[in-house]
C-alpha positions in Angstrom: -38.1 17.9 0.6 -35.1 18.2 2.2 -34.1 21.9 4.2 -30.8 23.4 3.3 -28.7 24.7 6.1 -25.8 26.3 6.1 -22.7 26.4 8.3 -19.2 29.0 8.8 -16.0 27.0 9.2 -12.9 29.0 10.3 -10.0 28.3 8.4 -6.9 30.5 9.3 -5.4 32.0 6.2 -2.0 30.4 6.7 -3.7 27.2 5.5 -6.4 28.2 3.2 -4.1 27.5 0.1 -3.0 24.4 1.4 -6.3 23.3 2.3 -8.1 24.9 -0.6 -6.1 23.4 -3.3 -4.6 24.8 -6.4 -7.7 27.1 -8.2 -9.8 25.8 -5.2 -9.5 22.4 -6.8 -10.0 20.3 -3.4 -13.2 22.7 -2.6 -14.4 21.8 -6.5 -13.9 18.0 -5.7 -15.8 18.4 -1.9 -18.6 20.5 -3.8 -19.5 18.0 -6.7 -18.9 14.7 -4.5 -21.0 16.4 -1.6 -23.9 18.2 -3.4 -23.0 21.1 -1.3 -22.1 25.2 -2.3 -19.0 26.1 -0.7 -18.0 30.2 -0.9 -14.5 30.9 0.5 -14.0 34.2 2.6 -11.1 35.5 4.6 -10.6 33.2 7.6 -12.8 30.1 6.5 -16.0 29.0 4.0 -19.2 29.0 4.5 -20.9 26.1 2.8 -24.7 25.3 2.1 -26.5 22.4 1.5 -28.3 19.1 3.3 -27.7 19.0 6.9 -26.0 15.4 6.6 -23.8 16.5 3.8 -23.0 19.5 6.2 -21.8 16.9 8.8 -19.3 15.7 6.3 -17.9 18.7 5.3 -17.2 19.6 8.9 -15.4 16.5 9.4 -13.3 16.7 6.1 -12.3 20.5 6.8 -11.2 19.7 10.2 -8.9 16.6 9.0 -7.7 18.9 6.3 -6.8 21.4 8.7 -5.6 19.3 11.5 -2.9 17.9 8.5 -1.9 21.3 7.6 -1.2 22.3 10.7 1.5 19.2 11.0 3.0 20.8 8.0 1.8 18.1 5.4 1.2 19.3 2.0 -2.6 18.5 1.5 -2.8 16.2 -1.8 -5.7 15.3 -3.8 -5.3 11.8 -2.4 -5.9 12.9 1.2 -9.4 14.6 -0.2 -10.6 11.5 -1.9 -9.6 9.2 0.6 -11.7 11.5 3.3 -14.8 11.6 0.5 -14.4 8.2 -0.1 -14.7 7.5 3.9 -17.9 9.8 3.8 -19.8 8.4 1.2 -19.6 4.6 3.4 -20.4 6.8 6.4 -16.8 6.0 8.1 -15.3 9.0 10.1 -11.5 8.3 10.2 -9.1 10.3 11.7 -6.2 11.2 9.4 -4.2 13.1 12.2 -4.0 10.1 13.9 -2.9 7.7 11.0 -0.5 10.6 10.2 1.1 10.3 13.7 2.9 7.0 12.6 6.3 7.9 11.1 8.4 4.7 9.7 11.4 6.5 8.5 12.5 9.0 5.8 13.6 8.7 2.5 16.7 9.8 1.5 15.7 13.2 0.4 14.2 13.8 3.9 10.7 12.8 2.9 8.4 11.2 6.0 7.4 7.6 4.9 4.0 7.1 6.7 0.7 5.1 6.6 -1.8 7.7 4.8 -5.0 5.0 5.2 -6.6 3.3 7.9 -6.1 0.0 5.9 -2.4 0.9 5.8 -2.5 1.8 9.3 -3.8 -1.6 10.2 -1.3 -3.5 8.1 1.3 -1.8 9.4 0.6 -2.4 12.7 0.2 -6.1 11.4 4.0 -6.2 10.3 4.8 -4.7 13.7 3.1 -7.5 16.1 3.2 -10.4 13.7 5.9 -12.7 12.5 4.6 -13.3 9.2 2.2 -11.2 7.6 0.4 -11.7 4.3 -0.4 -8.2 2.7 -3.3 -8.8 -0.3 -4.5 -5.7 -2.4 -4.2 -4.2 -5.7 -1.0 -1.9 -7.4 -0.2 1.2 -5.4 -1.4 0.5 -2.0 1.8 0.7 -0.5 2.3 -3.0 0.2 5.7 -3.4 -0.5 7.0 0.0 -0.1 5.5 0.3 3.8 7.1 -3.5 4.4 10.4 -2.1 2.8 10.1 0.8 5.3 9.7 -1.1 8.2 12.7 -3.7 6.8 15.0 -1.1 7.1 13.9 0.8 10.2 14.6 -2.9 11.9 17.8 -3.0 10.7 18.8 0.6 11.3 18.0 -0.4 15.0 19.9 -3.6 14.8 16.4 -5.7 15.5 17.6 -7.8 12.7 21.0 -8.6 11.1 19.8 -8.5 7.5 17.4 -7.6 5.1 16.4 -10.2 2.0 14.2 -9.2 -0.6 12.7 -11.5 -3.3 10.5 -12.1 -5.9 9.8 -14.8 -8.5 11.4 -14.1 -12.1 7.9 -15.4 -13.8 8.9 -14.0 -17.1 11.5 -16.3 -17.6 9.9 -19.4 -15.9 12.4 -18.7 -12.9 15.0 -20.5 -16.1 17.5 -18.0 -15.7 20.1 -20.0 -17.1 18.7 -19.9 -20.6 19.2 -15.8 -20.7 22.4 -13.9 -21.8 24.6 -12.5 -19.2 26.3 -13.1 -15.8 23.4 -14.0 -12.7 23.4 -9.8 -11.8 22.5 -9.3 -15.6 20.1 -11.8 -15.8 17.9 -11.1 -12.6 17.9 -6.9 -12.4 15.0 -6.9 -15.0 12.8 -9.0 -12.2 14.0 -7.0 -9.2 14.7 -3.2 -10.3 11.2 -2.4 -8.5 12.8 -3.8 -5.5 16.2 -1.6 -6.3 14.3 1.5 -7.0 12.7 1.3 -3.5 15.3 0.6 -1.4 17.6 3.4 -3.2 14.4 6.1 -2.5 14.4 5.1 1.2 18.3 4.4 2.0 20.2 6.0 -1.0 22.5 4.1 -3.3 25.7 4.4 -1.7 24.6 2.9 1.8 22.8 0.0 -0.2 25.8 -0.9 -2.2 27.9 -0.6 0.7 25.9 -3.3 3.0 25.1 -5.2 -0.2 29.0 -5.6 -0.2 28.7 -7.2 3.3 25.8 -9.4 2.8 24.0 -7.2 4.5 21.2 -6.6 2.1 20.4 -9.3 -0.2 18.3 -8.7 -3.4 17.4 -12.2 -5.1 15.1 -14.3 -7.5 12.9 -16.8 -5.4 14.7 -19.6 -6.8 17.9 -18.6 -4.9 16.3 -19.1 -1.4 16.4 -22.9 -2.0 18.2 -24.9 0.3 18.7 -22.2 2.9 17.5 -21.2 6.8 16.8 -17.4 7.0 17.9 -16.4 10.7 17.3 -13.1 12.5 16.3 -11.3 8.8 13.3 -9.2 7.8 12.7 -10.9 4.4 10.0 -9.6 1.8 8.5 -11.8 -0.8 7.2 -9.3 -3.1 4.7 -10.3 -6.2 3.5 -13.6 -4.2 0.7 -14.5 -6.5 3.5 -15.6 -9.1 4.2 -18.2 -6.9 3.3 -22.0 -7.5 2.3 -23.8 -4.4 5.3 -25.5 -4.3 7.3 -22.7 -4.4 5.7 -20.7 -1.5 5.8 -23.7 0.2 9.8 -23.8 -0.2 10.0 -19.9 0.7 7.6 -20.1 3.5 9.4 -23.3 5.3 13.3 -21.2 4.5 12.2 -18.9 7.9 14.3 -19.2 10.6 14.7 -17.7 14.5 14.3 -14.3 14.8 13.2 -13.3 11.6 10.3 -11.2 10.2 8.4 -12.0 6.9 6.0 -9.9 5.0 4.6 -11.4 1.6 2.9 -9.2 -0.6 0.8 -9.8 -3.5 -2.4 -8.9 -5.6 -4.8 -12.1 -6.9 -5.8 -10.1 -9.6 -2.3 -10.2 -11.5 -1.4 -13.4 -11.7 0.8 -14.4 -14.5 1.1 -17.9 -14.2 0.5 -20.4 -16.7 -3.1 -21.4 -17.7 -4.7 -23.5 -14.9 -1.9 -23.0 -12.4 -2.9 -22.2 -9.0 -1.2 -19.3 -7.6 1.0 -20.2 -4.4 -0.4 -17.0 -2.5 -4.1 -18.5 -2.9 -3.2 -21.7 -1.4 -1.4 -20.3 1.4 -4.4 -18.0 2.4 -6.7 -21.0 2.5 -4.3 -23.0 4.8 -2.4 -20.8 6.5 -5.1 -18.1 8.1 -6.1 -19.7 11.1 -2.4 -19.8 12.6 -1.7 -17.3 15.4 1.4 -15.6 14.4 0.5 -15.3 10.8 -1.7 -12.0 9.8 -3.6 -11.2 6.8 -3.8 -7.6 5.5 -6.3 -6.6 2.9 -5.9 -3.5 1.2 -8.1 -2.2 -1.3 -8.7 1.0 -3.8 -9.3 3.0 -1.3 -5.9 2.2 0.0 -4.4 3.4 -3.7 -1.9 6.2 -2.9 -0.7 6.8 -6.1 -2.0 9.1 -8.9 -5.5 9.3 -8.2 -5.9 8.0 -11.9 -4.7 4.9 -10.6 -7.3 4.5 -8.2 -9.7 5.1 -10.7 -8.4 2.4 -12.6 -8.1 0.0 -10.2 -11.8 0.4 -9.1 -12.9 0.4 -12.9 -11.1 -3.0 -13.1 -12.7 -4.3 -9.8 -16.5 -3.6 -11.2 -15.4 -5.1 -14.1 -14.2 -8.4 -12.6 -17.0 -8.5 -10.1 -19.5 -8.4 -13.3 -17.4 -11.3 -15.2 -17.4 -13.3 -12.3 -21.2 -13.0 -11.9 -21.7 -13.5 -15.7 -19.8 -16.7 -15.3 -21.1 -17.8 -12.6 -24.6 -17.7 -14.5 -23.8 -20.0 -17.2 -25.4 -23.2 -17.6 -23.4 -25.9 -15.9 -21.9 -23.3 -13.1 -24.4 -23.1 -11.0 
């Protein structure tokens, strides 16, 4: 039988509400996950539980206090992330990750990596000429890349930004759709526009777009071009064919940086069509100037429910993959 222990942690009154959460929701989550009893008191908390759980609690509360001292609003995602790491015996300093500032949104909100996976992804983008960011929705693959592209553009490290994604829903056959080019491609590129407006503002985007310094276009319109001194982002790359991916990768010119993002579990390609992203991963993984970052459901920074949905699908897909492998003739 494991003995129950007790620790007291000091938390200044100024930070209590931020750390404890509305109606103590952060504390309740910590109690439930680590099987401890947390009692709040003036200037701190008293925690009772098994010794190993108390060590995890000490680390989690210290991390949350450090974030609060930096002026951060403690979110449910912060607490969930620290708890998920504690379940795997990983101790990560969120305060260290939080130090890295990529820029600000138009409303003044700081843009930073929020998880260890995101921090490694950002470091690869900074250090490598080409980076593949693979992972589920909500892990910040495209948003962080766009923040870094805009920062590079503002600091004159590149002369233009190019954002592209395959218009797979139209089979890239946009000529059959009604309207002019812009009306045809807008629905497929809208998520990229939304992120651009949030980070740099509509006025700045329109001004630079009119000058040809920021370009948002479907992948089909990259053919035949050489893209020099640009920060290029290919989004939704799981929906490229191998030929499209090769075409895109061979457009890269001198002085350019490239980020390719995608989620291989979200392919919309015709049945039995191989993904260009999948092929590129196999072909290019040994090249020194190319990096591969693999983000997981632990790096999801959207609503906590999204993280639970992603995790549930990952478990389901793993079970299905195992079940298929056990069928006669599959061994």
